[in-house]
Every structure is written in C-alpha cells, then in structure tokens.
Backbone as numpy.savetxt, mean C-alpha at the origin, in Angstrom:
# Nx Ny Nz CAx CAy CAz Cx Cy Cz
13.18 24.80 -16.00 12.07 24.54 -16.89 11.18 25.79 -16.91
10.78 26.18 -18.08 9.95 27.37 -18.20 8.55 27.12 -17.64
7.91 28.13 -17.08 6.58 27.95 -16.48 5.54 27.44 -17.47
5.59 27.88 -18.71 4.59 27.43 -19.68 4.78 25.95 -19.99
6.03 25.50 -20.03 6.30 24.08 -20.26 5.84 23.25 -19.07
6.08 23.75 -17.87 5.66 23.06 -16.65 4.14 22.97 -16.59
3.44 24.03 -16.93 1.98 24.01 -16.95 1.46 23.01 -17.98
2.12 22.98 -19.13 1.72 22.02 -20.16 1.94 20.59 -19.71
3.04 20.34 -19.00 3.30 18.99 -18.49 2.26 18.58 -17.46
1.86 19.52 -16.61 0.83 19.22 -15.60 -0.50 18.92 -16.28
-0.84 19.69 -17.29 -2.10 19.47 -18.01 -2.09 18.11 -18.70
-0.98 17.75 -19.31 -0.87 16.44 -19.97 -0.96 15.32 -18.93
-0.29 15.48 -17.79 -0.33 14.44 -16.75 -1.75 14.25 -16.22
-2.46 15.34 -15.99 -3.84 15.24 -15.49 -4.73 14.61 -16.55
-4.53 14.98 -17.80 -5.32 14.40 -18.88 -5.08 12.91 -19.02
-3.83 12.49 -18.90 -3.53 11.05 -18.97 -4.12 10.30 -17.79
-4.10 10.91 -16.60 -4.69 10.28 -15.43 -6.20 10.08 -15.62
-6.87 11.10 -16.11 -8.31 11.01 -16.33 -8.62 9.94 -17.37
-7.79 9.88 -18.39 -8.03 8.93 -19.48 -7.77 7.48 -19.05
-6.73 7.26 -18.28 -6.32 5.89 -17.95 -6.54 5.53 -16.49
-7.35 6.30 -15.77 -7.56 6.03 -14.34 -8.15 4.66 -14.09
-9.15 4.26 -14.88 -9.80 2.97 -14.65 -8.82 1.82 -14.89
-7.98 1.94 -15.90 -7.00 0.88 -16.18 -5.96 0.82 -15.07
-5.49 1.98 -14.63 -4.48 2.01 -13.57 -5.05 1.43 -12.28
-6.29 1.76 -11.97 -6.91 1.24 -10.74 -7.13 -0.27 -10.82
-7.49 -0.78 -12.00 -7.65 -2.23 -12.16 -6.33 -2.95 -11.97
-5.25 -2.39 -12.53 -3.93 -3.00 -12.38 -3.50 -2.95 -10.91
-3.72 -1.83 -10.26 -3.35 -1.71 -8.85 -4.14 -2.68 -7.98
-5.42 -2.86 -8.27 -6.24 -3.80 -7.51 -5.79 -5.23 -7.73
-5.42 -5.56 -8.99 -4.95 -6.91 -9.30 -3.63 -7.19 -8.58
-2.75 -6.19 -8.53 -1.48 -6.38 -7.84 -1.69 -6.53 -6.34
-2.59 -5.74 -5.77 -2.81 -5.81 -4.33 -3.50 -7.11 -3.91
-4.23 -7.75 -4.81 -4.89 -9.01 -4.48 -4.07 -10.23 -4.86
-2.87 -10.03 -5.43 -2.05 -11.16 -5.83 -1.54 -11.89 -4.59
-1.20 -13.15 -4.75 -0.78 -13.97 -3.62 0.53 -13.48 -3.01
1.40 -12.92 -3.83 2.66 -12.42 -3.30 2.42 -11.22 -2.38
1.57 -10.30 -2.82 1.31 -9.11 -2.00 0.55 -9.46 -0.72
-0.38 -10.41 -0.80 -1.10 -10.78 0.42 -0.17 -11.48 1.40
0.80 -12.23 0.89 1.76 -12.87 1.79 2.68 -11.84 2.44
3.04 -10.82 1.70 3.93 -9.79 2.25 3.20 -8.94 3.29
1.95 -8.59 3.01 1.23 -7.68 3.89 0.43 -8.37 4.98
0.35 -9.70 4.96 -0.43 -10.38 5.99 0.29 -10.29 7.32
-0.47 -10.18 8.40 0.16 -10.07 9.71 0.82 -11.39 10.11
1.92 -11.30 10.79 2.60 -12.49 11.27 1.93 -12.94 12.57
2.47 -13.94 13.19 1.91 -14.46 14.44 1.98 -13.36 15.49
0.89 -13.15 16.17 0.83 -12.11 17.19 1.65 -12.56 18.38
2.59 -11.74 18.78 3.46 -12.08 19.89 2.96 -11.38 21.15
2.99 -12.11 22.24 2.62 -11.51 23.52 3.81 -10.72 24.04
3.55 -9.63 24.71 4.66 -8.91 25.33 5.36 -9.79 26.37
6.60 -9.55 26.60 7.42 -10.39 27.48 6.86 -10.43 28.89
6.38 -9.29 29.39 5.89 -9.27 30.77 4.64 -10.11 30.95
3.83 -10.31 29.92 2.62 -11.12 30.05 3.00 -12.58 30.25
4.01 -13.05 29.56 4.43 -14.43 29.72 4.93 -14.69 31.14
5.69 -13.74 31.68 6.21 -13.94 33.03 5.12 -13.81 34.09
4.20 -12.90 33.90 3.14 -12.69 34.88 2.17 -13.86 34.91
1.93 -14.52 33.77 1.00 -15.64 33.79 1.63 -16.85 34.48
2.94 -16.95 34.51 3.60 -18.09 35.15 3.73 -17.91 36.65
3.56 -16.71 37.17 3.75 -16.46 38.60 2.65 -17.07 39.43
1.40 -16.92 38.99 0.27 -17.35 39.79 0.00 -18.86 39.72
0.61 -19.57 38.81 0.28 -21.00 38.72 1.30 -21.89 39.37
C-alpha cells in the first residue's frame, strides 16, 4: 500500500472515530450492561484453596 493511501486511510479512520465516538461508546456501554455480558463476566463462587479445608478440619 502506498504511503499516501495509508495516511489517507488513517485520517479517514480518525475522522470517523471523532464523528461516531459517542454512538460507539453508547453501544459498547449497552452491550457491557446487558444481562448476557454480566452473567459471563460475573465472578463464580469463590473457592477456598485445598489446604485451607484440610487445615480447618485438623483442629476440630
């Protein structure tokens, strides 16, 4: 790709980002707050390390 074409593509990409940044951010925020994404990214049940379970049973 010629350098002038590459520079033009970068300028167009930056211009589109500036123009549509608010829309892109709103869509990204809506996707991140959706129930599917919160279910995927939510932490699972915290598991205790194996040695803690054995050590707590020794003293009782």
